mmCIF file of the N, C-alpha and C atoms, coordinates in Angstrom:
data_MODEL
# 
_entry.id   MODEL 
# 
loop_
_atom_site.group_PDB 
_atom_site.id 
_atom_site.type_symbol 
_atom_site.label_atom_id 
_atom_site.label_alt_id 
_atom_site.label_comp_id 
_atom_site.label_asym_id 
_atom_site.label_entity_id 
_atom_site.label_seq_id 
_atom_site.pdbx_PDB_ins_code 
_atom_site.Cartn_x 
_atom_site.Cartn_y 
_atom_site.Cartn_z 
_atom_site.occupancy 
_atom_site.B_iso_or_equiv 
_atom_site.pdbx_formal_charge 
_atom_site.auth_seq_id 
_atom_site.auth_comp_id 
_atom_site.auth_asym_id 
_atom_site.auth_atom_id 
_atom_site.pdbx_PDB_model_num 
ATOM 1   N N  . UNK A 1 1  ? 46.429 158.237 163.999 1.00 0.00 ? 1  UNK A N  1 
ATOM 2   C CA . UNK A 1 1  ? 45.493 157.456 163.240 1.00 0.00 ? 1  UNK A CA 1 
ATOM 3   C C  . UNK A 1 1  ? 46.183 157.002 161.955 1.00 0.00 ? 1  UNK A C  1 
ATOM 4   N N  . UNK A 1 2  ? 45.982 155.795 161.574 1.00 0.00 ? 2  UNK A N  1 
ATOM 5   C CA . UNK A 1 2  ? 46.624 155.232 160.395 1.00 0.00 ? 2  UNK A CA 1 
ATOM 6   C C  . UNK A 1 2  ? 45.577 154.871 159.355 1.00 0.00 ? 2  UNK A C  1 
ATOM 7   N N  . UNK A 1 3  ? 45.920 155.112 158.117 1.00 0.00 ? 3  UNK A N  1 
ATOM 8   C CA . UNK A 1 3  ? 45.053 154.714 157.013 1.00 0.00 ? 3  UNK A CA 1 
ATOM 9   C C  . UNK A 1 3  ? 45.651 153.470 156.379 1.00 0.00 ? 3  UNK A C  1 
ATOM 10  N N  . UNK A 1 4  ? 44.841 152.438 156.247 1.00 0.00 ? 4  UNK A N  1 
ATOM 11  C CA . UNK A 1 4  ? 45.337 151.169 155.721 1.00 0.00 ? 4  UNK A CA 1 
ATOM 12  C C  . UNK A 1 4  ? 44.594 150.872 154.421 1.00 0.00 ? 4  UNK A C  1 
ATOM 13  N N  . UNK A 1 5  ? 45.366 150.580 153.383 1.00 0.00 ? 5  UNK A N  1 
ATOM 14  C CA . UNK A 1 5  ? 44.747 150.204 152.114 1.00 0.00 ? 5  UNK A CA 1 
ATOM 15  C C  . UNK A 1 5  ? 45.692 149.252 151.405 1.00 0.00 ? 5  UNK A C  1 
ATOM 16  N N  . UNK A 1 6  ? 45.242 148.090 151.154 1.00 0.00 ? 6  UNK A N  1 
ATOM 17  C CA . UNK A 1 6  ? 45.991 147.064 150.443 1.00 0.00 ? 6  UNK A CA 1 
ATOM 18  C C  . UNK A 1 6  ? 47.382 146.854 151.039 1.00 0.00 ? 6  UNK A C  1 
ATOM 19  N N  . UNK A 1 7  ? 47.464 146.827 152.326 1.00 0.00 ? 7  UNK A N  1 
ATOM 20  C CA . UNK A 1 7  ? 48.716 146.521 152.994 1.00 0.00 ? 7  UNK A CA 1 
ATOM 21  C C  . UNK A 1 7  ? 49.652 147.706 153.166 1.00 0.00 ? 7  UNK A C  1 
ATOM 22  N N  . UNK A 1 8  ? 49.304 148.901 152.644 1.00 0.00 ? 8  UNK A N  1 
ATOM 23  C CA . UNK A 1 8  ? 50.161 150.077 152.804 1.00 0.00 ? 8  UNK A CA 1 
ATOM 24  C C  . UNK A 1 8  ? 49.631 150.881 153.983 1.00 0.00 ? 8  UNK A C  1 
ATOM 25  N N  . UNK A 1 9  ? 50.499 151.174 154.923 1.00 0.00 ? 9  UNK A N  1 
ATOM 26  C CA . UNK A 1 9  ? 50.109 151.907 156.112 1.00 0.00 ? 9  UNK A CA 1 
ATOM 27  C C  . UNK A 1 9  ? 50.801 153.270 156.081 1.00 0.00 ? 9  UNK A C  1 
ATOM 28  N N  . UNK A 1 10 ? 50.012 154.349 156.045 1.00 0.00 ? 10 UNK A N  1 
ATOM 29  C CA . UNK A 1 10 ? 50.554 155.705 156.063 1.00 0.00 ? 10 UNK A CA 1 
ATOM 30  C C  . UNK A 1 10 ? 49.827 156.516 157.126 1.00 0.00 ? 10 UNK A C  1 
ATOM 31  N N  . UNK A 1 11 ? 50.565 157.347 157.800 1.00 0.00 ? 11 UNK A N  1 
ATOM 32  C CA . UNK A 1 11 ? 49.967 158.205 158.815 1.00 0.00 ? 11 UNK A CA 1 
ATOM 33  C C  . UNK A 1 11 ? 49.132 159.292 158.138 1.00 0.00 ? 11 UNK A C  1 
ATOM 34  N N  . UNK A 1 12 ? 48.192 159.832 158.878 1.00 0.00 ? 12 UNK A N  1 
ATOM 35  C CA . UNK A 1 12 ? 47.295 160.852 158.342 1.00 0.00 ? 12 UNK A CA 1 
ATOM 36  C C  . UNK A 1 12 ? 48.061 162.090 157.896 1.00 0.00 ? 12 UNK A C  1 
ATOM 37  N N  . UNK A 1 13 ? 49.087 162.490 158.639 1.00 0.00 ? 13 UNK A N  1 
ATOM 38  C CA . UNK A 1 13 ? 49.830 163.696 158.280 1.00 0.00 ? 13 UNK A CA 1 
ATOM 39  C C  . UNK A 1 13 ? 50.570 163.520 156.957 1.00 0.00 ? 13 UNK A C  1 
ATOM 40  N N  . UNK A 1 14 ? 50.942 162.299 156.614 1.00 0.00 ? 14 UNK A N  1 
ATOM 41  C CA . UNK A 1 14 ? 51.600 162.059 155.325 1.00 0.00 ? 14 UNK A CA 1 
ATOM 42  C C  . UNK A 1 14 ? 50.590 162.249 154.191 1.00 0.00 ? 14 UNK A C  1 
ATOM 43  N N  . UNK A 1 15 ? 49.361 161.765 154.393 1.00 0.00 ? 15 UNK A N  1 
ATOM 44  C CA . UNK A 1 15 ? 48.323 161.962 153.375 1.00 0.00 ? 15 UNK A CA 1 
ATOM 45  C C  . UNK A 1 15 ? 48.036 163.449 153.181 1.00 0.00 ? 15 UNK A C  1 
ATOM 46  N N  . UNK A 1 16 ? 47.962 164.185 154.275 1.00 0.00 ? 16 UNK A N  1 
ATOM 47  C CA . UNK A 1 16 ? 47.716 165.628 154.185 1.00 0.00 ? 16 UNK A CA 1 
ATOM 48  C C  . UNK A 1 16 ? 48.851 166.306 153.429 1.00 0.00 ? 16 UNK A C  1 
ATOM 49  N N  . UNK A 1 17 ? 50.079 165.924 153.725 1.00 0.00 ? 17 UNK A N  1 
ATOM 50  C CA . UNK A 1 17 ? 51.246 166.487 153.049 1.00 0.00 ? 17 UNK A CA 1 
ATOM 51  C C  . UNK A 1 17 ? 51.221 166.169 151.552 1.00 0.00 ? 17 UNK A C  1 
ATOM 52  N N  . UNK A 1 18 ? 50.871 164.946 151.213 1.00 0.00 ? 18 UNK A N  1 
ATOM 53  C CA . UNK A 1 18 ? 50.791 164.547 149.798 1.00 0.00 ? 18 UNK A CA 1 
ATOM 54  C C  . UNK A 1 18 ? 49.735 165.377 149.069 1.00 0.00 ? 18 UNK A C  1 
ATOM 55  N N  . UNK A 1 19 ? 48.574 165.563 149.690 1.00 0.00 ? 19 UNK A N  1 
ATOM 56  C CA . UNK A 1 19 ? 47.501 166.343 149.072 1.00 0.00 ? 19 UNK A CA 1 
ATOM 57  C C  . UNK A 1 19 ? 47.946 167.787 148.859 1.00 0.00 ? 19 UNK A C  1 
ATOM 58  N N  . UNK A 1 20 ? 48.629 168.374 149.832 1.00 0.00 ? 20 UNK A N  1 
ATOM 59  C CA . UNK A 1 20 ? 49.099 169.755 149.708 1.00 0.00 ? 20 UNK A CA 1 
ATOM 60  C C  . UNK A 1 20 ? 50.134 169.877 148.595 1.00 0.00 ? 20 UNK A C  1 
ATOM 61  N N  . UNK A 1 21 ? 51.085 168.956 148.543 1.00 0.00 ? 21 UNK A N  1 
ATOM 62  C CA . UNK A 1 21 ? 52.133 169.003 147.515 1.00 0.00 ? 21 UNK A CA 1 
ATOM 63  C C  . UNK A 1 21 ? 51.529 168.845 146.122 1.00 0.00 ? 21 UNK A C  1 
ATOM 64  N N  . UNK A 1 22 ? 50.610 167.905 145.965 1.00 0.00 ? 22 UNK A N  1 
ATOM 65  C CA . UNK A 1 22 ? 49.971 167.703 144.660 1.00 0.00 ? 22 UNK A CA 1 
ATOM 66  C C  . UNK A 1 22 ? 49.138 168.931 144.282 1.00 0.00 ? 22 UNK A C  1 
ATOM 67  N N  . UNK A 1 23 ? 48.449 169.509 145.240 1.00 0.00 ? 23 UNK A N  1 
ATOM 68  C CA . UNK A 1 23 ? 47.662 170.716 144.964 1.00 0.00 ? 23 UNK A CA 1 
ATOM 69  C C  . UNK A 1 23 ? 48.525 171.875 144.511 1.00 0.00 ? 23 UNK A C  1 
ATOM 70  N N  . UNK A 1 24 ? 49.656 172.081 145.187 1.00 0.00 ? 24 UNK A N  1 
ATOM 71  C CA . UNK A 1 24 ? 50.571 173.151 144.786 1.00 0.00 ? 24 UNK A CA 1 
ATOM 72  C C  . UNK A 1 24 ? 51.161 172.889 143.406 1.00 0.00 ? 24 UNK A C  1 
ATOM 73  N N  . UNK A 1 25 ? 51.525 171.641 143.134 1.00 0.00 ? 25 UNK A N  1 
ATOM 74  C CA . UNK A 1 25 ? 52.080 171.301 141.821 1.00 0.00 ? 25 UNK A CA 1 
ATOM 75  C C  . UNK A 1 25 ? 51.053 171.568 140.718 1.00 0.00 ? 25 UNK A C  1 
ATOM 76  N N  . UNK A 1 26 ? 49.812 171.218 140.953 1.00 0.00 ? 26 UNK A N  1 
ATOM 77  C CA . UNK A 1 26 ? 48.757 171.470 139.960 1.00 0.00 ? 26 UNK A CA 1 
ATOM 78  C C  . UNK A 1 26 ? 48.519 172.969 139.778 1.00 0.00 ? 26 UNK A C  1 
ATOM 79  N N  . UNK A 1 27 ? 48.562 173.726 140.868 1.00 0.00 ? 27 UNK A N  1 
ATOM 80  C CA . UNK A 1 27 ? 48.356 175.172 140.772 1.00 0.00 ? 27 UNK A CA 1 
ATOM 81  C C  . UNK A 1 27 ? 49.465 175.826 139.949 1.00 0.00 ? 27 UNK A C  1 
ATOM 82  N N  . UNK A 1 28 ? 50.719 175.474 140.232 1.00 0.00 ? 28 UNK A N  1 
ATOM 83  C CA . UNK A 1 28 ? 51.830 176.047 139.469 1.00 0.00 ? 28 UNK A CA 1 
ATOM 84  C C  . UNK A 1 28 ? 51.780 175.604 138.011 1.00 0.00 ? 28 UNK A C  1 
ATOM 85  N N  . UNK A 1 29 ? 51.475 174.348 137.772 1.00 0.00 ? 29 UNK A N  1 
ATOM 86  C CA . UNK A 1 29 ? 51.378 173.853 136.399 1.00 0.00 ? 29 UNK A CA 1 
ATOM 87  C C  . UNK A 1 29 ? 50.269 174.547 135.627 1.00 0.00 ? 29 UNK A C  1 
ATOM 88  N N  . UNK A 1 30 ? 49.137 174.729 136.256 1.00 0.00 ? 30 UNK A N  1 
ATOM 89  C CA . UNK A 1 30 ? 48.026 175.425 135.609 1.00 0.00 ? 30 UNK A CA 1 
ATOM 90  C C  . UNK A 1 30 ? 48.341 176.875 135.318 1.00 0.00 ? 30 UNK A C  1 
ATOM 91  N N  . UNK A 1 31 ? 49.014 177.540 136.261 1.00 0.00 ? 31 UNK A N  1 
ATOM 92  C CA . UNK A 1 31 ? 49.382 178.942 136.068 1.00 0.00 ? 31 UNK A CA 1 
ATOM 93  C C  . UNK A 1 31 ? 50.320 179.099 134.883 1.00 0.00 ? 31 UNK A C  1 
ATOM 94  N N  . UNK A 1 32 ? 51.382 178.305 134.852 1.00 0.00 ? 32 UNK A N  1 
ATOM 95  C CA . UNK A 1 32 ? 52.354 178.439 133.768 1.00 0.00 ? 32 UNK A CA 1 
ATOM 96  C C  . UNK A 1 32 ? 51.788 177.950 132.437 1.00 0.00 ? 32 UNK A C  1 
ATOM 97  N N  . UNK A 1 33 ? 50.932 176.960 132.459 1.00 0.00 ? 33 UNK A N  1 
ATOM 98  C CA . UNK A 1 33 ? 50.288 176.519 131.226 1.00 0.00 ? 33 UNK A CA 1 
ATOM 99  C C  . UNK A 1 33 ? 49.380 177.600 130.655 1.00 0.00 ? 33 UNK A C  1 
ATOM 100 N N  . UNK A 1 34 ? 48.595 178.239 131.507 1.00 0.00 ? 34 UNK A N  1 
ATOM 101 C CA . UNK A 1 34 ? 47.711 179.313 131.058 1.00 0.00 ? 34 UNK A CA 1 
ATOM 102 C C  . UNK A 1 34 ? 48.514 180.511 130.575 1.00 0.00 ? 34 UNK A C  1 
ATOM 103 N N  . UNK A 1 35 ? 49.614 180.805 131.259 1.00 0.00 ? 35 UNK A N  1 
ATOM 104 C CA . UNK A 1 35 ? 50.466 181.927 130.853 1.00 0.00 ? 35 UNK A CA 1 
ATOM 105 C C  . UNK A 1 35 ? 51.065 181.681 129.471 1.00 0.00 ? 35 UNK A C  1 
ATOM 106 N N  . UNK A 1 36 ? 51.559 180.484 129.250 1.00 0.00 ? 36 UNK A N  1 
ATOM 107 C CA . UNK A 1 36 ? 52.154 180.135 127.955 1.00 0.00 ? 36 UNK A CA 1 
ATOM 108 C C  . UNK A 1 36 ? 51.098 180.196 126.847 1.00 0.00 ? 36 UNK A C  1 
ATOM 109 N N  . UNK A 1 37 ? 49.908 179.692 127.133 1.00 0.00 ? 37 UNK A N  1 
ATOM 110 C CA . UNK A 1 37 ? 48.824 179.738 126.156 1.00 0.00 ? 37 UNK A CA 1 
ATOM 111 C C  . UNK A 1 37 ? 48.491 181.181 125.780 1.00 0.00 ? 37 UNK A C  1 
ATOM 112 N N  . UNK A 1 38 ? 48.377 182.056 126.767 1.00 0.00 ? 38 UNK A N  1 
ATOM 113 C CA . UNK A 1 38 ? 48.027 183.448 126.492 1.00 0.00 ? 38 UNK A CA 1 
ATOM 114 C C  . UNK A 1 38 ? 49.133 184.166 125.732 1.00 0.00 ? 38 UNK A C  1 
ATOM 115 N N  . UNK A 1 39 ? 50.404 183.886 126.051 1.00 0.00 ? 39 UNK A N  1 
ATOM 116 C CA . UNK A 1 39 ? 51.499 184.510 125.313 1.00 0.00 ? 39 UNK A CA 1 
ATOM 117 C C  . UNK A 1 39 ? 51.451 184.108 123.844 1.00 0.00 ? 39 UNK A C  1 
ATOM 118 N N  . UNK A 1 40 ? 51.232 182.831 123.574 1.00 0.00 ? 40 UNK A N  1 
ATOM 119 C CA . UNK A 1 40 ? 51.135 182.371 122.189 1.00 0.00 ? 40 UNK A CA 1 
ATOM 120 C C  . UNK A 1 40 ? 49.910 182.959 121.497 1.00 0.00 ? 40 UNK A C  1 
ATOM 121 N N  . UNK A 1 41 ? 48.805 183.051 122.208 1.00 0.00 ? 41 UNK A N  1 
ATOM 122 C CA . UNK A 1 41 ? 47.581 183.605 121.631 1.00 0.00 ? 41 UNK A CA 1 
ATOM 123 C C  . UNK A 1 41 ? 47.777 185.070 121.248 1.00 0.00 ? 41 UNK A C  1 
ATOM 124 N N  . UNK A 1 42 ? 48.393 185.843 122.139 1.00 0.00 ? 42 UNK A N  1 
ATOM 125 C CA . UNK A 1 42 ? 48.600 187.260 121.847 1.00 0.00 ? 42 UNK A CA 1 
ATOM 126 C C  . UNK A 1 42 ? 49.638 187.468 120.751 1.00 0.00 ? 42 UNK A C  1 
ATOM 127 N N  . UNK A 1 43 ? 50.601 186.552 120.644 1.00 0.00 ? 43 UNK A N  1 
ATOM 128 C CA . UNK A 1 43 ? 51.582 186.652 119.565 1.00 0.00 ? 43 UNK A CA 1 
ATOM 129 C C  . UNK A 1 43 ? 50.897 186.405 118.218 1.00 0.00 ? 43 UNK A C  1 
ATOM 130 N N  . UNK A 1 44 ? 49.999 185.421 118.163 1.00 0.00 ? 44 UNK A N  1 
ATOM 131 C CA . UNK A 1 44 ? 49.293 185.100 116.927 1.00 0.00 ? 44 UNK A CA 1 
ATOM 132 C C  . UNK A 1 44 ? 48.172 186.092 116.626 1.00 0.00 ? 44 UNK A C  1 
ATOM 133 N N  . UNK A 1 45 ? 47.557 186.642 117.647 1.00 0.00 ? 45 UNK A N  1 
ATOM 134 C CA . UNK A 1 45 ? 46.429 187.573 117.496 1.00 0.00 ? 45 UNK A CA 1 
ATOM 135 C C  . UNK A 1 45 ? 46.719 188.848 118.282 1.00 0.00 ? 45 UNK A C  1 
ATOM 136 N N  . UNK A 1 46 ? 47.503 189.752 117.715 1.00 0.00 ? 46 UNK A N  1 
ATOM 137 C CA . UNK A 1 46 ? 47.836 190.970 118.462 1.00 0.00 ? 46 UNK A CA 1 
ATOM 138 C C  . UNK A 1 46 ? 46.581 191.784 118.771 1.00 0.00 ? 46 UNK A C  1 
ATOM 139 N N  . UNK A 1 47 ? 46.608 192.528 119.854 1.00 0.00 ? 47 UNK A N  1 
ATOM 140 C CA . UNK A 1 47 ? 45.413 193.239 120.278 1.00 0.00 ? 47 UNK A CA 1 
ATOM 141 C C  . UNK A 1 47 ? 44.999 194.381 119.339 1.00 0.00 ? 47 UNK A C  1 
ATOM 142 N N  . UNK A 1 48 ? 45.922 194.903 118.522 1.00 0.00 ? 48 UNK A N  1 
ATOM 143 C CA . UNK A 1 48 ? 45.569 195.981 117.599 1.00 0.00 ? 48 UNK A CA 1 
ATOM 144 C C  . UNK A 1 48 ? 46.390 195.801 116.327 1.00 0.00 ? 48 UNK A C  1 
ATOM 145 N N  . UNK A 1 49 ? 45.792 196.122 115.188 1.00 0.00 ? 49 UNK A N  1 
ATOM 146 C CA . UNK A 1 49 ? 46.523 196.016 113.929 1.00 0.00 ? 49 UNK A CA 1 
ATOM 147 C C  . UNK A 1 49 ? 46.499 197.371 113.222 1.00 0.00 ? 49 UNK A C  1 
ATOM 148 N N  . UNK A 1 50 ? 47.104 197.440 112.040 1.00 0.00 ? 50 UNK A N  1 
ATOM 149 C CA . UNK A 1 50 ? 47.227 198.722 111.342 1.00 0.00 ? 50 UNK A CA 1 
ATOM 150 C C  . UNK A 1 50 ? 45.872 199.286 110.928 1.00 0.00 ? 50 UNK A C  1 
ATOM 151 N N  . UNK A 1 51 ? 44.958 198.432 110.532 1.00 0.00 ? 51 UNK A N  1 
ATOM 152 C CA . UNK A 1 51 ? 43.635 198.923 110.130 1.00 0.00 ? 51 UNK A CA 1 
ATOM 153 C C  . UNK A 1 51 ? 42.906 199.563 111.307 1.00 0.00 ? 51 UNK A C  1 
ATOM 154 N N  . UNK A 1 52 ? 42.995 198.942 112.465 1.00 0.00 ? 52 UNK A N  1 
ATOM 155 C CA . UNK A 1 52 ? 42.357 199.508 113.654 1.00 0.00 ? 52 UNK A CA 1 
ATOM 156 C C  . UNK A 1 52 ? 43.026 200.820 114.042 1.00 0.00 ? 52 UNK A C  1 
ATOM 157 N N  . UNK A 1 53 ? 44.348 200.878 113.911 1.00 0.00 ? 53 UNK A N  1 
ATOM 158 C CA . UNK A 1 53 ? 45.084 202.096 114.226 1.00 0.00 ? 53 UNK A CA 1 
ATOM 159 C C  . UNK A 1 53 ? 44.708 203.212 113.251 1.00 0.00 ? 53 UNK A C  1 
ATOM 160 N N  . UNK A 1 54 ? 44.561 202.872 111.973 1.00 0.00 ? 54 UNK A N  1 
ATOM 161 C CA . UNK A 1 54 ? 44.158 203.851 110.955 1.00 0.00 ? 54 UNK A CA 1 
ATOM 162 C C  . UNK A 1 54 ? 42.768 204.405 111.285 1.00 0.00 ? 54 UNK A C  1 
ATOM 163 N N  . UNK A 1 55 ? 41.847 203.541 111.642 1.00 0.00 ? 55 UNK A N  1 
ATOM 164 C CA . UNK A 1 55 ? 40.492 203.987 111.986 1.00 0.00 ? 55 UNK A CA 1 
ATOM 165 C C  . UNK A 1 55 ? 40.507 204.888 113.218 1.00 0.00 ? 55 UNK A C  1 
ATOM 166 N N  . UNK A 1 56 ? 41.343 204.550 114.184 1.00 0.00 ? 56 UNK A N  1 
ATOM 167 C CA . UNK A 1 56 ? 41.436 205.362 115.396 1.00 0.00 ? 56 UNK A CA 1 
ATOM 168 C C  . UNK A 1 56 ? 41.974 206.755 115.069 1.00 0.00 ? 56 UNK A C  1 
ATOM 169 N N  . UNK A 1 57 ? 42.994 206.819 114.203 1.00 0.00 ? 57 UNK A N  1 
ATOM 170 C CA . UNK A 1 57 ? 43.560 208.120 113.836 1.00 0.00 ? 57 UNK A CA 1 
ATOM 171 C C  . UNK A 1 57 ? 42.549 208.954 113.054 1.00 0.00 ? 57 UNK A C  1 
ATOM 172 N N  . UNK A 1 58 ? 41.773 208.311 112.174 1.00 0.00 ? 58 UNK A N  1 
ATOM 173 C CA . UNK A 1 58 ? 40.743 209.043 111.430 1.00 0.00 ? 58 UNK A CA 1 
ATOM 174 C C  . UNK A 1 58 ? 39.685 209.609 112.373 1.00 0.00 ? 58 UNK A C  1 
ATOM 175 N N  . UNK A 1 59 ? 39.327 208.859 113.402 1.00 0.00 ? 59 UNK A N  1 
ATOM 176 C CA . UNK A 1 59 ? 38.340 209.339 114.368 1.00 0.00 ? 59 UNK A CA 1 
ATOM 177 C C  . UNK A 1 59 ? 38.870 210.524 115.160 1.00 0.00 ? 59 UNK A C  1 
ATOM 178 N N  . UNK A 1 60 ? 40.196 210.569 115.350 1.00 0.00 ? 60 UNK A N  1 
ATOM 179 C CA . UNK A 1 60 ? 40.795 211.685 116.084 1.00 0.00 ? 60 UNK A CA 1 
ATOM 180 C C  . UNK A 1 60 ? 41.033 212.893 115.177 1.00 0.00 ? 60 UNK A C  1 
ATOM 181 N N  . UNK A 1 61 ? 40.697 212.772 113.891 1.00 0.00 ? 61 UNK A N  1 
ATOM 182 C CA . UNK A 1 61 ? 40.849 213.892 112.975 1.00 0.00 ? 61 UNK A CA 1 
ATOM 183 C C  . UNK A 1 61 ? 42.218 213.980 112.334 1.00 0.00 ? 61 UNK A C  1 
ATOM 184 N N  . UNK A 1 62 ? 43.028 212.951 112.442 1.00 0.00 ? 62 UNK A N  1 
ATOM 185 C CA . UNK A 1 62 ? 44.358 212.949 111.829 1.00 0.00 ? 62 UNK A CA 1 
ATOM 186 C C  . UNK A 1 62 ? 44.307 212.164 110.528 1.00 0.00 ? 62 UNK A C  1 
ATOM 187 N N  . UNK A 1 63 ? 45.119 212.614 109.570 1.00 0.00 ? 63 UNK A N  1 
ATOM 188 C CA . UNK A 1 63 ? 45.213 211.855 108.321 1.00 0.00 ? 63 UNK A CA 1 
ATOM 189 C C  . UNK A 1 63 ? 46.358 210.864 108.478 1.00 0.00 ? 63 UNK A C  1 
ATOM 190 N N  . UNK A 1 64 ? 46.050 209.568 108.528 1.00 0.00 ? 64 UNK A N  1 
ATOM 191 C CA . UNK A 1 64 ? 47.107 208.582 108.786 1.00 0.00 ? 64 UNK A CA 1 
ATOM 192 C C  . UNK A 1 64 ? 47.938 208.288 107.537 1.00 0.00 ? 64 UNK A C  1 
ATOM 193 N N  . UNK A 1 65 ? 49.218 208.618 107.599 1.00 0.00 ? 65 UNK A N  1 
ATOM 194 C CA . UNK A 1 65 ? 50.123 208.239 106.515 1.00 0.00 ? 65 UNK A CA 1 
ATOM 195 C C  . UNK A 1 65 ? 50.697 206.861 106.837 1.00 0.00 ? 65 UNK A C  1 
ATOM 196 N N  . UNK A 1 66 ? 51.173 206.187 105.803 1.00 0.00 ? 66 UNK A N  1 
ATOM 197 C CA . UNK A 1 66 ? 51.740 204.847 105.994 1.00 0.00 ? 66 UNK A CA 1 
ATOM 198 C C  . UNK A 1 66 ? 52.953 204.913 106.914 1.00 0.00 ? 66 UNK A C  1 
ATOM 199 N N  . UNK A 1 67 ? 53.746 205.958 106.769 1.00 0.00 ? 67 UNK A N  1 
ATOM 200 C CA . UNK A 1 67 ? 54.946 206.124 107.600 1.00 0.00 ? 67 UNK A CA 1 
ATOM 201 C C  . UNK A 1 67 ? 54.569 206.266 109.078 1.00 0.00 ? 67 UNK A C  1 
ATOM 202 N N  . UNK A 1 68 ? 53.559 207.085 109.329 1.00 0.00 ? 68 UNK A N  1 
ATOM 203 C CA . UNK A 1 68 ? 53.127 207.303 110.713 1.00 0.00 ? 68 UNK A CA 1 
ATOM 204 C C  . UNK A 1 68 ? 52.556 206.018 111.317 1.00 0.00 ? 68 UNK A C  1 
ATOM 205 N N  . UNK A 1 69 ? 51.809 205.256 110.516 1.00 0.00 ? 69 UNK A N  1 
ATOM 206 C CA . UNK A 1 69 ? 51.264 203.987 111.001 1.00 0.00 ? 69 UNK A CA 1 
ATOM 207 C C  . UNK A 1 69 ? 52.383 203.018 111.369 1.00 0.00 ? 69 UNK A C  1 
ATOM 208 N N  . UNK A 1 70 ? 53.399 202.920 110.505 1.00 0.00 ? 70 UNK A N  1 
ATOM 209 C CA . UNK A 1 70 ? 54.520 202.020 110.797 1.00 0.00 ? 70 UNK A CA 1 
ATOM 210 C C  . UNK A 1 70 ? 55.272 202.464 112.046 1.00 0.00 ? 70 UNK A C  1 
ATOM 211 N N  . UNK A 1 71 ? 55.449 203.773 112.219 1.00 0.00 ? 71 UNK A N  1 
ATOM 212 C CA . UNK A 1 71 ? 56.125 204.278 113.417 1.00 0.00 ? 71 UNK A CA 1 
ATOM 213 C C  . UNK A 1 71 ? 55.353 203.896 114.672 1.00 0.00 ? 71 UNK A C  1 
ATOM 214 N N  . UNK A 1 72 ? 54.053 204.067 114.638 1.00 0.00 ? 72 UNK A N  1 
ATOM 215 C CA . UNK A 1 72 ? 53.248 203.753 115.820 1.00 0.00 ? 72 UNK A CA 1 
ATOM 216 C C  . UNK A 1 72 ? 53.233 202.252 116.099 1.00 0.00 ? 72 UNK A C  1 
ATOM 217 N N  . UNK A 1 73 ? 53.138 201.430 115.052 1.00 0.00 ? 73 UNK A N  1 
ATOM 218 C CA . UNK A 1 73 ? 53.151 199.975 115.246 1.00 0.00 ? 73 UNK A CA 1 
ATOM 219 C C  . UNK A 1 73 ? 54.493 199.518 115.811 1.00 0.00 ? 73 UNK A C  1 
ATOM 220 N N  . UNK A 1 74 ? 55.603 200.064 115.283 1.00 0.00 ? 74 UNK A N  1 
ATOM 221 C CA . UNK A 1 74 ? 56.925 199.700 115.794 1.00 0.00 ? 74 UNK A CA 1 
ATOM 222 C C  . UNK A 1 74 ? 57.097 200.145 117.240 1.00 0.00 ? 74 UNK A C  1 
ATOM 223 N N  . UNK A 1 75 ? 56.582 201.322 117.571 1.00 0.00 ? 75 UNK A N  1 
ATOM 224 C CA . UNK A 1 75 ? 56.668 201.796 118.953 1.00 0.00 ? 75 UNK A CA 1 
ATOM 225 C C  . UNK A 1 75 ? 55.882 200.876 119.888 1.00 0.00 ? 75 UNK A C  1 
ATOM 226 N N  . UNK A 1 76 ? 54.715 200.422 119.443 1.00 0.00 ? 76 UNK A N  1 
ATOM 227 C CA . UNK A 1 76 ? 53.918 199.519 120.275 1.00 0.00 ? 76 UNK A CA 1 
ATOM 228 C C  . UNK A 1 76 ? 54.610 198.169 120.430 1.00 0.00 ? 76 UNK A C  1 
ATOM 229 N N  . UNK A 1 77 ? 55.243 197.665 119.367 1.00 0.00 ? 77 UNK A N  1 
ATOM 230 C CA . UNK A 1 77 ? 55.962 196.396 119.453 1.00 0.00 ? 77 UNK A CA 1 
ATOM 231 C C  . UNK A 1 77 ? 57.150 196.499 120.401 1.00 0.00 ? 77 UNK A C  1 
ATOM 232 N N  . UNK A 1 78 ? 57.891 197.612 120.320 1.00 0.00 ? 78 UNK A N  1 
ATOM 233 C CA . UNK A 1 78 ? 59.030 197.801 121.224 1.00 0.00 ? 78 UNK A CA 1 
ATOM 234 C C  . UNK A 1 78 ? 58.559 197.900 122.665 1.00 0.00 ? 78 UNK A C  1 
ATOM 235 N N  . UNK A 1 79 ? 57.453 198.576 122.881 1.00 0.00 ? 79 UNK A N  1 
ATOM 236 C CA . UNK A 1 79 ? 56.923 198.707 124.233 1.00 0.00 ? 79 UNK A CA 1 
ATOM 237 C C  . UNK A 1 79 ? 56.524 197.351 124.798 1.00 0.00 ? 79 UNK A C  1 
ATOM 238 N N  . UNK A 1 80 ? 55.928 196.495 123.961 1.00 0.00 ? 80 UNK A N  1 
ATOM 239 C CA . UNK A 1 80 ? 55.523 195.175 124.450 1.00 0.00 ? 80 UNK A CA 1 
ATOM 240 C C  . UNK A 1 80 ? 56.746 194.301 124.724 1.00 0.00 ? 80 UNK A C  1 
ATOM 241 N N  . UNK A 1 81 ? 57.821 194.478 123.961 1.00 0.00 ? 81 UNK A N  1 
ATOM 242 C CA . UNK A 1 81 ? 59.046 193.711 124.217 1.00 0.00 ? 81 UNK A CA 1 
ATOM 243 C C  . UNK A 1 81 ? 59.713 194.152 125.514 1.00 0.00 ? 81 UNK A C  1 
ATOM 244 N N  . UNK A 1 82 ? 59.673 195.452 125.800 1.00 0.00 ? 82 UNK A N  1 
ATOM 245 C CA . UNK A 1 82 ? 60.279 195.963 127.034 1.00 0.00 ? 82 UNK A CA 1 
ATOM 246 C C  . UNK A 1 82 ? 59.542 195.456 128.266 1.00 0.00 ? 82 UNK A C  1 
ATOM 247 N N  . UNK A 1 83 ? 58.232 195.292 128.151 1.00 0.00 ? 83 UNK A N  1 
ATOM 248 C CA . UNK A 1 83 ? 57.449 194.863 129.315 1.00 0.00 ? 83 UNK A CA 1 
ATOM 249 C C  . UNK A 1 83 ? 57.652 193.390 129.634 1.00 0.00 ? 83 UNK A C  1 
ATOM 250 N N  . UNK A 1 84 ? 58.216 192.611 128.708 1.00 0.00 ? 84 UNK A N  1 
ATOM 251 C CA . UNK A 1 84 ? 58.464 191.191 128.964 1.00 0.00 ? 84 UNK A CA 1 
ATOM 252 C C  . UNK A 1 84 ? 59.706 191.056 129.711 1.00 0.00 ? 84 UNK A C  1 
# 
């Protein structure tokens, strides 16, 4: 079966192939675009900060020193770098 439009004749299987290729291209583009957006978002808005860490330590009954907070924040940053 042939599809005719404005003088261009293409077989049905070519149209199906074009639709599949365009769909895959859009899926990959959307995936990588969303991934890049989330990486930038998490870089600008980290999931936990020093104030939240201080509050968590106080709830656990520990007295948070500045040194201990910096150690924990650096450990979390190194862990996030290793996972990338």
